[in-house]
C-alpha positions as CSV (number, residue, x, y, z in Angstrom):
1,M,-2.7,25.5,-8.8
2,R,-2.7,21.9,-7.8
3,R,-5.3,20.9,-5.3
4,F,-2.9,21.9,-2.8
5,S,-4.4,20.5,-0.1
6,R,-2.5,25.4,3.3
7,G,-0.3,36.0,10.1
8,A,2.3,37.8,12.1
9,L,6.0,36.8,12.0
10,A,5.2,37.1,16.1
11,L,3.1,33.8,15.7
12,L,5.4,32.0,13.3
13,L,8.9,32.9,15.4
14,A,7.4,32.0,18.7
15,A,9.4,29.4,20.1
16,G,9.8,31.3,23.6
17,G,9.3,34.7,23.9
18,L,6.6,36.2,22.0
19,T,4.4,33.1,22.5
20,G,4.9,33.0,25.6
21,T,1.9,35.4,26.9
22,A,-0.3,33.5,24.7
23,T,0.4,30.2,25.1
24,A,0.3,30.0,29.1
25,A,-2.8,32.4,28.7
26,T,-4.7,29.5,26.8
27,A,-3.1,26.9,28.6
28,A,-4.6,28.3,31.5
29,V,-8.2,28.4,30.2
30,G,-7.6,25.1,28.9
31,A,-6.5,23.8,32.2
32,A,-9.2,25.3,34.0
33,G,-11.6,24.0,31.8
34,A,-9.7,20.5,32.4
35,A,-10.3,20.2,36.2
36,A,-13.6,21.3,36.3
37,V,-14.3,17.2,34.7
38,G,-12.3,16.5,37.8
39,A,-9.3,14.6,38.3
40,Q,-9.9,12.4,40.5
41,A,-13.1,11.1,38.9
42,P,-14.4,7.4,39.4
43,A,-14.2,5.2,37.1
44,T,-17.6,4.2,37.2
45,V,-18.6,7.6,36.0
46,D,-19.6,7.4,32.2
47,I,-17.1,8.7,29.4
48,A,-20.4,11.1,28.0
49,E,-20.6,12.5,31.9
50,R,-17.1,13.0,31.8
51,L,-16.5,15.0,28.7
52,K,-20.0,16.8,28.6
53,A,-18.2,18.3,32.2
54,I,-15.5,20.3,30.4
55,P,-16.8,23.7,29.5
56,G,-17.0,24.6,26.4
57,M,-18.0,20.9,25.4
58,K,-20.9,19.9,23.7
59,V,-21.5,15.4,24.0
60,E,-23.5,14.0,21.4
61,E,-23.2,10.0,21.2
62,K,-23.8,8.4,18.1
63,T,-24.3,4.5,16.7
64,S,-21.1,3.3,16.5
65,T,-20.0,1.2,13.0
66,L,-16.6,0.2,14.6
67,P,-16.8,-3.1,16.8
68,G,-15.1,-2.0,20.4
69,Y,-15.7,1.1,19.8
70,R,-18.0,4.3,21.1
71,W,-19.1,7.0,19.1
72,F,-19.2,10.9,19.8
73,W,-19.3,13.9,18.0
74,L,-18.1,16.8,19.6
75,T,-18.3,20.8,19.7
76,Y,-15.5,22.3,21.9
77,R,-15.2,26.3,21.8
78,Q,-12.2,27.7,21.2
79,P,-11.3,31.3,21.1
80,V,-11.2,33.3,17.7
81,D,-7.8,35.0,18.8
82,H,-5.7,32.5,21.6
83,R,-4.2,35.7,22.3
84,R,-7.2,37.2,23.3
85,P,-8.5,33.6,25.3
86,H,-11.6,36.1,26.3
87,G,-12.8,37.4,23.4
88,P,-14.9,36.1,20.4
89,W,-15.4,32.4,20.8
90,F,-16.1,29.5,17.7
91,E,-17.1,26.5,18.4
92,Q,-14.7,23.3,16.6
93,R,-16.1,19.6,15.5
94,V,-14.3,17.2,17.2
95,M,-15.3,13.4,16.0
96,L,-14.3,11.0,19.0
97,Q,-14.0,6.8,18.5
98,H,-13.6,5.7,22.3
99,K,-12.3,2.3,23.2
100,S,-11.0,2.5,26.7
101,E,-9.3,5.9,29.0
102,D,-6.2,3.4,30.0
103,R,-5.1,2.8,25.9
104,P,-3.6,5.5,24.3
105,M,-4.9,8.4,22.2
106,V,-4.5,9.6,18.1
107,L,-4.7,12.7,16.9
108,Y,-6.1,12.9,13.6
109,T,-6.3,16.3,11.7
110,S,-7.1,15.7,8.0
111,G,-6.2,19.6,7.8
112,Y,-9.6,20.1,7.0
113,H,-12.7,18.6,7.0
114,T,-14.1,16.4,10.0
115,P,-14.5,12.8,8.6
116,E,-17.7,12.2,8.5
117,T,-18.2,8.3,9.2
118,M,-15.3,6.0,11.7
119,F,-12.1,5.1,10.6
120,R,-8.7,4.3,11.9
121,S,-6.1,6.2,11.0
122,E,-3.2,3.6,10.0
123,P,-1.1,4.6,13.8
124,T,-4.8,4.0,15.7
125,A,-4.7,0.8,14.0
126,L,-1.9,-0.4,15.2
127,V,-1.9,0.9,18.7
128,D,-5.1,-0.6,19.5
129,G,-5.8,2.9,20.4
130,N,-8.5,5.4,20.8
131,Q,-9.0,8.8,18.3
132,I,-9.8,12.1,17.9
133,S,-10.4,13.7,14.9
134,L,-9.9,17.5,14.8
135,E,-11.3,20.1,12.1
136,H,-9.2,22.7,11.0
137,R,-10.3,25.9,12.1
138,F,-12.3,27.8,9.6
139,F,-14.0,25.0,7.6
140,S,-17.4,25.0,7.3
141,P,-18.4,25.1,10.2
142,S,-16.1,25.4,12.2
143,R,-15.8,29.3,11.3
144,P,-15.6,32.2,13.5
145,E,-18.9,34.7,12.5
146,P,-18.2,37.1,11.2
147,A,-14.7,35.2,10.0
148,D,-11.3,36.7,10.6
149,W,-9.4,35.8,8.0
150,T,-6.2,37.0,9.7
151,K,-6.8,34.5,12.1
152,D,-6.6,31.3,10.1
153,T,-3.0,30.6,10.8
154,I,-0.7,27.6,11.3
155,W,0.3,28.8,15.5
156,Q,-4.2,29.7,15.7
157,A,-4.1,26.8,14.5
158,A,-1.9,24.8,16.3
159,T,-2.8,26.3,20.0
160,D,-6.7,24.9,19.4
161,E,-5.1,21.5,19.4
162,H,-2.8,22.0,22.2
163,R,-6.1,23.4,24.0
164,L,-8.1,20.7,23.1
165,I,-5.2,17.6,24.1
166,T,-4.6,19.4,27.5
167,A,-8.3,19.5,28.1
168,L,-8.9,16.1,27.5
169,K,-6.1,14.3,28.6
170,K,-7.1,14.7,32.4
171,I,-9.8,12.6,31.1
172,Y,-7.5,9.7,28.7
173,K,-3.8,9.8,30.5
174,G,-2.6,7.5,28.4
175,R,-0.3,8.2,26.0
176,W,-1.3,10.2,22.8
177,I,0.2,10.1,19.4
178,T,-0.2,13.1,16.7
179,T,-1.3,11.9,12.7
180,G,-2.5,13.4,9.5
181,G,-1.6,12.8,6.0
182,S,-1.0,15.5,3.2
183,K,-2.4,18.9,4.9
184,G,-3.3,17.2,8.1
185,G,0.7,15.7,8.2
186,M,0.9,19.6,7.8
187,T,-0.8,20.9,10.5
188,A,0.6,17.9,12.8
189,V,4.1,19.1,11.9
190,Y,3.0,23.0,13.2
191,H,1.3,21.4,16.2
192,K,4.5,20.1,17.5
193,R,7.0,22.7,16.2
194,F,5.1,25.1,18.4
195,Y,3.9,22.6,22.1
196,P,6.6,19.6,21.4
197,H,5.7,18.5,25.1
198,D,1.5,17.9,23.7
199,V,2.2,14.6,22.5
200,D,4.8,11.3,22.8
201,G,5.0,10.6,18.8
202,S,3.7,11.8,15.6
203,V,3.4,9.7,12.0
204,I,2.9,12.0,9.5
205,Y,1.8,10.9,6.1
206,V,2.8,12.6,2.7
207,A,3.2,16.4,4.2
208,P,5.2,18.8,1.9
209,N,7.7,21.5,3.0
210,D,7.6,24.2,1.1
211,Y,10.7,25.8,2.9
212,N,12.0,27.7,-0.5
213,N,9.0,29.0,-2.7
214,D,11.1,31.3,-4.8
215,D,12.4,27.7,-5.6
216,D,9.9,24.8,-7.0
217,S,12.6,23.3,-9.7
218,A,12.8,20.2,-7.6
219,Y,8.8,19.3,-8.7
220,D,10.4,19.4,-12.7
221,R,12.8,17.4,-11.4
222,F,10.3,14.7,-10.2
223,F,8.4,15.4,-13.5
224,A,10.9,14.4,-15.4
225,N,12.0,11.1,-13.5
226,V,8.8,10.1,-11.5
227,G,8.9,6.3,-12.0
228,T,10.7,3.9,-14.3
229,D,8.6,4.1,-17.5
230,P,9.6,6.6,-19.7
231,E,7.1,5.8,-21.9
232,C,3.7,6.5,-19.2
233,R,5.0,10.2,-18.6
234,A,5.9,10.7,-21.7
235,H,2.3,9.6,-22.0
236,V,0.8,11.6,-19.4
237,K,2.0,15.0,-20.4
238,K,1.3,14.4,-24.2
239,L,-2.1,13.9,-22.7
240,A,-2.6,17.3,-20.9
241,R,-1.5,18.9,-24.0
242,E,-3.8,17.1,-26.2
243,F,-6.9,18.4,-24.4
244,L,-5.6,21.6,-24.4
245,K,-5.2,20.8,-27.9
246,R,-8.9,19.8,-28.0
247,R,-9.9,23.0,-26.1
248,P,-13.7,23.9,-28.2
249,A,-15.0,20.0,-27.4
250,M,-13.6,20.1,-23.8
251,L,-15.4,23.2,-22.9
252,K,-18.1,22.1,-24.3
253,R,-19.2,19.4,-22.7
254,F,-18.1,20.8,-19.8
255,K,-20.5,24.2,-19.6
256,A,-22.8,21.2,-20.3
257,D,-22.2,19.7,-17.5
258,A,-21.5,22.6,-15.5
259,A,-25.3,24.1,-16.7
260,K,-27.0,20.6,-15.6
261,N,-25.5,20.7,-12.3
262,G,-26.0,24.4,-11.8
263,W,-22.1,24.8,-11.3
264,T,-21.1,28.3,-11.3
265,F,-17.1,30.2,-12.1
266,T,-17.3,33.2,-9.8
267,I,-14.5,32.6,-7.9
268,L,-12.4,31.5,-11.6
269,R,-14.5,33.9,-13.6
270,T,-14.5,32.2,-16.2
271,P,-14.9,27.9,-17.3
272,D,-11.8,28.7,-20.1
273,R,-10.2,29.4,-16.9
274,A,-11.3,26.4,-14.9
275,F,-10.7,24.1,-17.5
276,E,-7.6,25.4,-17.9
277,N,-6.4,24.6,-14.2
278,S,-7.6,20.8,-14.2
279,V,-5.9,20.8,-17.5
280,M,-2.2,22.5,-15.9
281,D,-3.2,19.7,-12.8
282,Y,-3.5,16.7,-14.8
283,E,-0.1,15.6,-14.7
284,W,0.3,16.1,-10.6
285,G,-2.9,14.8,-10.4
286,F,-1.8,10.8,-12.0
287,W,0.4,10.6,-10.0
288,Q,-0.5,11.7,-6.8
289,Y,-3.6,9.5,-6.8
290,N,-2.3,6.2,-9.5
291,L,0.6,3.9,-9.4
292,Q,3.2,3.9,-12.7
293,S,0.5,0.4,-13.5
294,D,-2.9,2.4,-14.2
295,C,-0.6,4.3,-18.0
296,A,-2.0,1.3,-19.0
297,S,-5.5,1.9,-18.3
298,L,-5.3,5.6,-20.2
299,P,-6.8,6.6,-23.1
300,P,-4.2,6.6,-26.5
301,L,-4.2,9.5,-27.9
302,D,-6.8,9.9,-30.9
303,A,-9.3,8.8,-28.3
304,S,-12.7,10.1,-29.5
305,D,-13.4,13.8,-27.3
306,D,-16.1,11.5,-25.0
307,V,-13.3,9.2,-23.9
308,L,-10.9,12.6,-23.3
309,Y,-13.3,14.4,-22.0
310,E,-14.0,11.8,-19.2
311,N,-10.1,11.0,-18.8
312,L,-9.7,14.5,-17.9
313,N,-12.7,14.8,-15.1
314,A,-11.8,11.5,-14.2
315,I,-8.1,12.5,-12.7
316,A,-8.1,16.1,-12.4
317,G,-12.1,16.4,-11.0
318,L,-13.8,19.0,-13.2
319,E,-16.1,20.0,-10.4
320,F,-13.0,20.9,-8.0
321,Y,-12.8,24.3,-10.9
322,T,-16.6,25.3,-10.0
323,D,-17.6,28.1,-7.4
324,Q,-19.2,24.7,-5.6
325,G,-15.9,22.8,-5.4
326,L,-14.1,25.7,-4.1
327,D,-15.3,27.2,-1.7
328,P,-15.3,24.8,1.2
329,Y,-11.2,25.0,0.7
330,I,-11.5,29.3,0.9
331,P,-9.5,28.3,4.1
332,Y,-6.4,26.5,2.7
333,Y,-5.6,28.3,-0.3
334,Y,-5.8,31.7,1.9
335,Q,-3.5,29.7,4.0
336,A,-1.5,28.6,0.7
337,G,-1.2,32.1,0.5
338,T,0.2,33.6,3.3
339,Q,2.3,31.3,5.2
340,L,2.0,27.8,3.8
341,G,3.6,27.8,0.5
342,W,2.5,26.3,-2.9
343,P,3.9,24.1,-5.8
344,K,4.9,26.4,-9.4
345,P,6.1,23.6,-12.0
346,Q,6.9,24.4,-15.0
347,F,4.4,23.8,-17.9
348,W,7.0,23.6,-20.3
349,H,5.5,20.4,-22.7
350,L,1.9,22.6,-22.9
351,R,3.7,25.8,-24.0
352,P,2.1,27.5,-26.1
353,L,-1.1,26.3,-26.0
354,L,-2.0,28.3,-22.0
355,R,-3.9,31.0,-22.0
356,Y,-3.9,31.0,-18.0
357,E,-0.4,30.2,-16.6
358,E,-0.5,33.1,-14.6
359,S,-3.6,32.7,-12.9
360,Y,-2.0,28.7,-11.2
361,H,-1.4,30.5,-7.9
362,P,-3.9,30.6,-4.0
363,R,-4.6,34.3,-5.0
364,T,-6.2,33.0,-8.4
365,Y,-9.2,30.5,-5.9
366,V,-9.8,33.1,-2.8
367,P,-12.8,35.5,-3.2
368,R,-10.9,39.0,-4.1
369,D,-12.7,40.8,-1.2
370,I,-10.7,38.5,1.6
371,P,-7.2,40.3,1.3
372,M,-4.2,37.9,1.3
373,R,-0.3,38.8,1.7
374,Y,2.1,36.1,1.7
375,D,4.7,36.8,4.8
376,G,7.9,35.3,2.1
377,G,8.3,31.7,3.5
378,R,9.3,32.9,7.5
379,A,6.8,30.5,9.0
380,M,8.4,27.8,6.5
381,R,12.0,28.4,7.2
382,D,11.0,28.2,10.6
383,I,8.7,24.9,10.8
384,D,11.8,23.5,8.8
385,R,14.8,25.3,10.6
386,W,12.8,23.3,13.4
387,V,12.5,19.7,12.3
388,R,15.8,20.2,11.4
389,H,17.5,21.0,14.4
390,H,14.6,19.8,17.2
391,A,13.0,17.3,16.0
392,E,11.1,14.5,18.4
393,H,10.0,10.5,18.3
394,M,8.3,11.7,14.1
395,L,8.2,9.8,11.5
396,F,7.9,10.9,7.9
397,L,6.3,8.7,6.0
398,Y,6.8,9.9,1.9
399,G,5.7,8.2,-1.7
400,E,8.1,7.6,-3.8
401,N,6.1,8.5,-6.9
402,D,3.9,11.2,-5.2
403,P,4.6,14.4,-6.5
404,W,4.4,16.0,-3.2
405,G,7.0,14.2,-2.0
406,A,9.8,16.2,-4.4
407,K,10.2,18.8,-1.0
408,P,9.6,16.4,1.7
409,F,10.8,17.3,5.6
410,R,14.2,16.4,6.4
411,L,15.9,15.7,9.5
412,G,19.1,16.9,10.9
413,P,21.9,17.7,13.7
414,G,19.8,18.3,16.8
415,S,16.9,15.8,15.9
416,R,16.0,12.3,18.1
417,D,14.5,9.4,17.6
418,S,13.0,10.1,14.0
419,A,13.7,9.0,10.6
420,V,12.1,9.9,6.9
421,Y,10.7,6.6,5.2
422,T,10.5,6.5,1.4
423,A,7.3,3.9,0.1
424,P,8.5,2.4,-3.4
425,G,6.5,3.6,-6.2
426,M,3.5,4.4,-3.9
427,N,2.0,7.6,-4.1
428,H,-0.3,10.3,-2.0
429,S,-1.6,7.4,0.3
430,G,-2.2,7.4,3.5
431,R,-1.6,3.4,4.6
432,L,2.3,3.7,4.0
433,I,4.0,2.3,7.1
434,D,2.4,-1.1,5.5
435,R,3.9,-0.7,2.5
436,L,7.1,-0.3,3.6
437,P,10.3,-2.9,2.8
438,D,10.4,-5.4,6.0
439,E,13.3,-3.6,8.0
440,Q,11.8,-0.3,7.5
441,R,8.3,-1.6,8.0
442,A,9.4,-3.0,11.2
443,K,11.6,-0.2,12.5
444,A,8.5,2.3,12.2
445,V,6.2,0.1,14.2
446,A,8.5,-0.6,16.9
447,D,9.3,3.2,17.7
448,L,5.6,4.0,17.3
449,L,4.5,1.0,20.1
450,R,7.5,2.3,21.7
451,W,6.6,6.0,21.6
452,A,2.4,5.1,22.6
453,G,4.0,2.6,25.6
454,V,2.4,-1.1,23.5
455,S,4.0,-3.8,23.3
456,A,3.8,-5.8,20.4
457,P,1.4,-8.9,21.0
458,Q,-1.5,-6.6,21.7
459,V,-1.3,-5.3,18.2
460,T,-0.8,-8.8,16.5
461,A,-4.2,-9.4,15.9
462,M,-5.0,-5.6,14.5
463,V,-2.7,-5.3,12.0
464,S,-4.5,-8.0,9.7
465,T,-8.1,-6.8,10.7
466,P,-9.8,-6.3,7.1
467,S,-11.6,-3.1,8.3
468,D,-8.3,-1.7,8.7
469,A,-6.7,-2.5,5.3
470,T,-7.0,0.8,3.7
471,D,-8.2,4.9,5.3
472,P,-11.3,6.6,3.5
473,M,-10.0,9.9,4.6
474,L,-6.3,9.7,4.0
475,D,-6.2,7.5,0.7
476,R,-8.7,10.1,-0.1
477,R,-8.6,12.6,-2.4
478,P,-8.0,15.9,-0.7
479,P,-8.0,19.3,-2.6
480,L,-4.3,19.2,-2.5
């Protein structure tokens, strides 16, 4: 299963009637909390005190590592079930980078854990704004105890965002932008679908759209044509096959690393299954995290066992397929197997060397004591329809050579003031506006600034700031 860094029908088809009660209830809770902050609080009240006045909000200020920003760690009490706002609660982590109450606010979500270090996403840098980074529910420590996994749904997570935004808008009255990459981009789309009026615009990076989980032929077409160098494509496939041919030698090294590091295999059952899953991910991982030019650094097929093992580990990340690597991402695989769907390319180039091809499925990555049931694609079909017919102020960005772009979000009749761009030759990067052709880049930046209410001269210096050259959160290797 490519590390694809994802419920009832009543929650999924909730644009109007079925979520009306829950939306009103959670909005009332959020509004009541925010009201206590004091909409007319004097400007002389320090931001830390204003944040602490929000009911259910804990505030810890840390030493900032970004000039011009104050750094806060927040925990916000959220209902486990937003349909029962007075029921059990859990604490959700939020990282706030405060610049000024009158600057735009960018809500960033990775769709996973909250980043542990300060950083600015590309939209934050462009609008010179504040930024909050929200941890997705059920990712530890933002997990209810005991964990009711049926509440790990896209609607519940979207309502977490809605409730937090409602509270913070009493302080941050400027424009709001949401952003995220990969699963974080998906999360931002889902929030916009259920609460389209919460924010003024959304910048969505490399977000897959598995609107038809029964047809994954798009991935097969992608791998047959990715890049401009047929020899590169062929060599990546041959290397994956070579790992399987040398299974005993690869397993010997993997088991030795496991013993040295204390890795276990309860979830995937055996080191052999874990190894084979990493090989099935190898081709995907190469194109997701590398550029075509990196083909030149791949080892030859006759390289030593040690060299090949090191390359498999570098591209696929063998530790990820251990209990220690998988455990933090169980909430994602639960979502993938219940609502989000999952990619299933054909592994023609690896047959008949595969033993566990049927294990390439989210159920494999979730402990058996957690029940799972796929919704048949209802959630993603609803999201896809909404984007095509109702998307407004949404910018979708993809890398041309990124496998996740094989199933992109699409605009259609009814979508307004939105665009989809593909950065030539790029991979699963989170800094794609800067990689667009000049005309597209200018249009994308102009749209974002307009949505954020920012004029171009205000951001001229920001674009060239060295600290903004990369985004460690969006560009890191997420478990996707």
